[in-house]
N, C-alpha and C positions, 0 to 999 in steps of 0.2 A: 631478374630479382637479385637483391643484394646477397642473399644466402648462397646462390649459385656462384656469384662472383667470388665470394670469400672462399668457398670450397675449391674452386678452380685455381685461385691465386695462392692461397696459403695451405690448403689441405687440412687434414684432421690432425689433432694433437700437436699443433704448432702455434706458438704465440702470434696473436694478431694485435698489433698496436693500432689504435684509432688514427694516429698520425700517418700510418702507412696505407690507409684505405683511400684509393683514388677511384671513385666510382662515378663515371660520367661527369656531369657538371653539378652534381648535388652538393649542397652546403653541409657544413659540419653539423649544424643542429638537426638537419634531416637525417643524416647518417646516425647520429646519436639516438634519435627516436626509433629508427629501424633496428638498431642494435638492441635497444630496450625491448622491442616487440619480439625479436628473435630469442632473447633471454627468457622472456615470459613463456614462450612456446617451447622452451628447452632445446632449441636447435643449436644454440651456442651457449657458452658458459662464460660469465665474467670472472676472470681470475683475480684481478685487482683493478683499481681505477685505470681505465685506458687500455687494459690488456684483456683480450678475450681469446677463446679457442673453440674449435668445433670438436666435440668429443666423438670418439668412435664407440660403437657398441661392443661390449665384451660379454662373455657368459655370466659375468657378475654384475652387469649393468653398464652405465656410461663410464668411459675412461676418465682418468684424472691427469691433468697436465703435470709433467715432471718439472719440479722447481729448477733443476739444472738447465733446462731449456730457457727458462726466463732469465736466469743469470747470464747465460751465454748470449742471449738476444740483447739484453739491456746493457751489458757491460763489455762484452768482447767485441761486438759490432761497433759500439761507440769508441772503444779503444783503438780498434783497427782504423776507423775513420780518422781519428786524431793523429795516429802515427803516420798515416799516408798523406796527410795534408802538408803543404809547404808552409813554413813560417817565414814571413817576410819582415 
């Protein structure tokens, strides 16, 4: 099931970009529908368009994703990729 794949691959409280999901040979529309179902069942949370996370349970309820993780994920990884590529 997609939920187990996401949990094993990304873990809890980590950003999950839709573009990073490589689940079998399933198409992007199928993955989008499954993510929507998982959101409705509250197994995952949509942080923003294309970014999800699996919350962990705390004594105060479901955890919230730290915005610094999103910044690091979106910008630092992209910057690292750009810095490590050769310009020809």
